[in-house]
C-alpha positions as CSV (number, residue, x, y, z in Angstrom):
1,M,130.2,62.2,215.1
2,K,130.0,65.1,217.4
3,F,128.0,63.3,220.0
4,Q,130.9,60.8,220.5
5,S,132.6,63.5,222.5
6,L,130.1,62.7,225.3
7,F,131.8,59.3,225.7
8,R,135.5,60.1,225.2
9,S,137.2,59.7,228.6
10,T,140.1,61.6,229.8
11,Q,142.6,60.8,232.6
12,R,141.0,60.3,236.1
13,L,142.1,63.3,238.2
14,G,139.7,63.2,241.1
15,N,136.0,63.1,242.1
16,N,135.4,66.8,241.2
17,I,137.2,66.9,238.0
18,L,135.7,66.6,234.6
19,K,136.7,63.2,233.1
20,R,135.2,63.4,229.6
21,N,135.1,65.7,226.8
22,V,131.7,67.6,226.8
23,S,129.6,68.9,223.9
24,T,129.1,72.7,223.6
25,G,125.7,74.0,224.5
26,A,124.9,74.3,220.9
27,E,125.8,70.7,220.3
28,A,124.0,69.5,223.5
29,M,120.6,71.0,222.3
30,L,120.4,68.3,219.5
31,P,118.9,64.9,220.2
32,S,120.8,61.8,219.0
33,K,119.2,58.6,217.4
34,D,121.8,56.4,219.2
35,A,120.2,55.3,222.6
36,K,123.3,55.2,224.5
37,I,124.4,58.7,223.4
38,E,120.9,60.2,223.9
39,N,120.7,58.6,227.4
40,M,123.9,60.2,228.4
41,R,122.9,63.5,226.8
42,L,119.7,63.6,228.8
43,R,121.5,62.4,232.0
44,Q,123.9,65.5,231.6
45,H,121.0,67.9,231.2
46,L,119.1,66.5,234.2
47,A,122.3,66.4,236.4
48,L,123.0,70.1,235.6
49,S,119.6,71.0,236.5
50,Y,120.1,69.4,240.0
51,R,123.3,71.3,240.4
52,L,121.8,74.6,239.2
53,L,118.7,74.3,241.5
54,D,121.0,73.7,244.4
55,E,123.3,76.5,243.5
56,M,120.2,78.9,243.3
57,K,118.7,77.6,246.6
58,L,115.6,76.4,244.7
59,N,115.6,73.0,246.2
60,E,114.6,71.9,249.7
61,G,117.3,69.5,251.0
62,T,117.3,66.4,248.9
63,C,113.6,65.9,249.1
64,N,112.4,67.5,245.8
65,H,112.7,65.6,242.6
66,I,113.1,66.2,238.9
67,T,113.0,63.6,236.2
68,V,113.3,63.0,232.4
69,M,112.4,60.1,230.2
70,A,115.3,58.7,228.3
71,P,116.0,55.7,226.1
72,K,117.6,52.8,227.9
73,Q,121.3,52.6,227.5
74,D,121.1,49.1,226.1
75,G,119.3,50.2,223.0
76,S,116.3,47.8,223.6
77,G,113.9,50.5,222.7
78,D,112.5,50.8,226.1
79,E,112.6,54.0,228.2
80,V,113.6,54.7,231.8
81,M,112.8,57.5,234.0
82,L,116.0,59.2,235.2
83,L,116.4,60.8,238.6
84,V,118.7,61.1,241.5
85,P,119.1,58.3,244.1
86,G,117.0,58.8,247.2
87,F,119.2,56.5,249.3
88,M,122.8,55.4,248.7
89,K,124.6,52.3,249.7
90,T,127.0,54.5,251.7
91,G,123.9,55.8,253.8
92,G,122.0,58.9,253.2
93,G,120.9,60.6,249.9
94,L,123.0,62.3,247.3
95,D,123.6,66.1,247.8
96,W,122.3,68.0,244.8
97,G,125.6,69.9,244.6
98,Q,127.4,66.5,243.9
99,V,125.0,65.0,241.3
100,T,126.7,63.8,238.1
101,A,125.3,62.3,234.9
102,S,126.3,58.8,235.8
103,S,125.0,59.0,239.3
104,L,121.3,59.0,238.1
105,L,119.1,56.2,238.5
106,G,117.0,54.7,235.6
107,L,113.6,53.4,236.7
108,N,111.1,51.2,234.7
109,P,107.4,52.0,234.8
110,E,107.0,49.9,238.0
111,G,109.7,51.8,239.9
112,G,112.4,49.1,239.5
113,V,116.0,50.2,239.1
114,E,117.2,49.4,235.6
115,E,120.3,51.7,235.5
116,G,122.5,53.0,238.3
117,E,123.1,52.2,242.0
118,G,121.0,53.2,244.9
119,E,117.3,53.4,245.7
120,P,114.7,55.9,244.6
121,E,112.9,58.0,247.0
122,L,109.4,56.7,247.4
123,S,107.5,59.9,246.9
124,A,109.6,60.8,243.8
125,A,108.8,57.4,242.1
126,S,105.2,57.7,243.2
127,I,104.5,61.2,241.9
128,H,106.5,61.0,238.6
129,L,105.6,57.5,237.4
130,G,102.0,57.9,238.4
131,L,101.7,61.3,236.7
132,R,103.1,59.9,233.5
133,K,100.5,57.2,233.5
134,G,98.0,60.0,233.5
135,R,100.0,62.2,231.2
136,P,102.2,60.1,229.0
137,S,103.5,63.1,227.1
138,A,105.3,64.4,230.2
139,K,108.9,64.2,229.0
140,V,110.3,66.1,231.9
141,V,108.7,66.7,235.3
142,M,110.1,69.0,238.0
143,H,108.7,68.9,241.4
144,T,110.1,71.6,244.0
145,H,109.3,73.5,247.1
146,T,110.8,76.8,245.9
147,P,110.1,79.5,248.6
148,Y,107.9,82.0,247.0
149,A,105.8,79.7,244.9
150,T,105.3,77.4,247.8
151,A,104.3,80.4,250.0
152,L,101.8,81.6,247.4
153,G,100.2,78.2,247.4
154,C,99.7,78.4,251.2
155,L,97.2,81.4,250.8
156,K,93.5,81.1,250.7
157,D,93.7,82.5,247.2
158,P,96.9,81.1,245.6
159,S,96.3,82.7,242.2
160,L,99.2,84.1,240.3
161,L,98.0,87.5,239.2
162,M,99.0,89.1,236.0
163,I,100.8,92.1,237.4
164,H,104.3,91.7,235.8
165,Q,105.8,90.4,232.5
166,N,107.0,87.3,234.2
167,S,103.5,86.5,235.6
168,C,102.0,86.8,232.0
169,R,104.3,84.2,230.7
170,F,102.1,81.7,232.7
171,L,98.7,83.2,231.5
172,G,96.4,80.2,231.1
173,R,99.1,77.6,231.9
174,I,98.5,77.0,235.6
175,A,96.2,74.6,237.2
176,Y,95.6,74.6,241.1
177,D,95.3,71.6,243.4
178,N,93.9,72.1,246.9
179,G,93.6,68.3,247.6
180,Y,97.1,67.9,249.4
181,Q,97.9,64.4,250.7
182,P,101.3,62.7,251.1
183,A,102.6,61.3,247.9
184,V,103.5,57.7,248.6
185,E,101.4,55.7,246.0
186,Q,101.4,56.0,242.2
187,E,97.7,56.7,242.5
188,E,98.6,60.2,243.9
189,G,100.6,60.8,240.7
190,K,97.6,59.9,238.6
191,R,95.4,62.2,240.7
192,L,97.8,65.0,240.2
193,A,97.8,64.3,236.5
194,Q,94.1,64.8,236.5
195,A,94.4,68.1,238.5
196,L,97.1,69.2,235.9
197,G,94.8,68.5,233.0
198,D,96.2,70.1,229.9
199,K,98.2,72.8,231.8
200,D,102.0,72.9,232.1
201,I,102.2,74.1,235.7
202,L,100.4,72.7,238.9
203,M,100.3,74.8,242.0
204,M,100.3,72.0,244.6
205,C,98.8,74.0,247.4
206,H,100.3,73.5,250.8
207,H,103.2,71.6,249.2
208,G,105.0,73.1,246.2
209,T,104.8,73.2,242.4
210,L,105.1,70.7,239.6
211,I,106.1,71.6,236.0
212,V,106.0,69.4,233.0
213,A,107.8,70.2,229.7
214,D,109.1,68.9,226.5
215,S,112.8,69.5,227.5
216,V,114.9,70.0,230.6
217,A,115.8,73.5,229.5
218,I,112.2,74.6,229.2
219,A,111.3,73.0,232.6
220,F,114.1,74.6,234.3
221,D,113.4,78.0,232.8
222,D,109.6,77.7,233.7
223,L,110.6,76.8,237.3
224,Y,113.0,79.7,237.6
225,Y,110.6,82.4,236.2
226,L,107.5,81.0,238.1
227,E,109.5,81.5,241.4
228,R,110.4,85.1,240.2
229,A,106.8,85.9,239.3
230,C,105.6,84.6,242.7
231,M,108.4,86.6,244.5
232,V,107.2,89.8,242.9
233,Q,103.7,89.3,243.7
234,L,104.4,88.4,247.3
235,L,106.7,91.4,247.8
236,A,104.1,93.8,246.3
237,M,101.4,92.3,248.4
238,G,103.7,92.7,251.5
239,A,104.5,96.3,250.6
240,A,100.9,97.6,250.2
241,G,98.4,94.8,250.4
242,K,96.7,92.7,247.7
243,D,94.0,95.3,247.0
244,A,96.9,97.7,245.9
245,L,98.0,95.4,243.1
246,K,97.5,96.7,239.5
247,L,96.6,94.1,237.0
248,L,97.8,94.6,233.5
249,P,95.1,95.0,230.8
250,P,93.9,91.7,229.4
251,E,95.2,92.4,225.9
252,V,98.6,93.2,227.3
253,Q,98.7,90.0,229.3
254,E,97.8,88.0,226.3
255,Y,100.2,89.7,224.0
256,T,103.0,89.3,226.5
257,R,102.3,85.6,227.0
258,S,102.3,85.2,223.3
259,T,105.7,87.0,222.7
260,I,107.3,84.8,225.5
261,V,105.7,81.4,224.6
262,D,104.5,81.1,221.1
263,N,106.2,80.4,217.7
264,G,109.3,78.7,219.4
265,A,110.0,81.6,221.7
266,L,109.8,79.6,224.9
267,E,112.3,77.0,223.6
268,K,114.6,79.7,222.1
269,Y,114.9,81.7,225.4
270,S,114.9,78.7,227.7
271,N,117.8,77.4,225.7
272,K,119.5,80.7,226.0
273,H,119.2,80.6,229.8
274,F,120.0,77.0,230.4
275,F,122.9,76.5,228.0
276,A,124.5,79.7,229.3
277,H,124.9,77.7,232.5
278,W,125.9,74.6,230.6
279,N,128.8,76.5,229.0
280,R,129.9,78.0,232.1
281,Y,130.1,74.6,233.9
282,R,131.8,73.1,230.8
283,E,134.4,75.8,230.8
284,N,134.9,75.3,234.5
285,K,135.4,71.5,233.9
286,S,132.8,70.6,236.3
287,S,132.2,66.9,237.2
288,V,128.5,67.3,236.6
289,F,129.0,65.9,233.1
290,N,130.7,62.7,234.1
């Protein structure tokens, strides 16, 4: 079975060398019914996202958090929430540029560690576990403090305006939350789920953004293009002021959104973006897949 390639080990060559054969991007898009294989497949997807966000400087230290729900490795039928360790036994956290599939923790619904070594960061567990209790369908959650999206969320009017095709991708998909408070309890995650409602994107004003999606690839792609859309808006506002911005006609906004999002387009082009990076890391024999 082609997914067995995820588990065929090769000779140990060092901490930064790939130690297993890895599926191509086309193979890695396909889920497996085998819990252990699917757990590793999702670990690899999430680990690569950590690496990419670090490479693109879209993270802030080690304090942001991205998670995915996966079947437990033991095949019990239960799920765990995968995320990077917040604190390691060796001291400190894990640098996102060093995240590997096997380094990720698997948490139960109460925040207990079921898989992996280390401790979760409190706000990560609080936001993501609490949010999923209010939004059980949230397969993937990405919370980051990307520069331009965070900056937009610090304005009196944090609205993403429909001035560019990247902006239109998010037409009708964004909720705004002005109720900032430190996230140290699962109740805050539940509150954020209420603020998010049926949207995919939450502008957490004075804090950052939160994205939910059905796959790691879509969440990563949304995060990337949201940041680009916010960048264009802030650069344009800086050049000539907010009043000089020219909104696209409503029918163009909707047609652009539909072209990018509807009828499988969002998944298709998110996969195109994410798995281009997957194949690059695979060809470079990156340790991220270990």
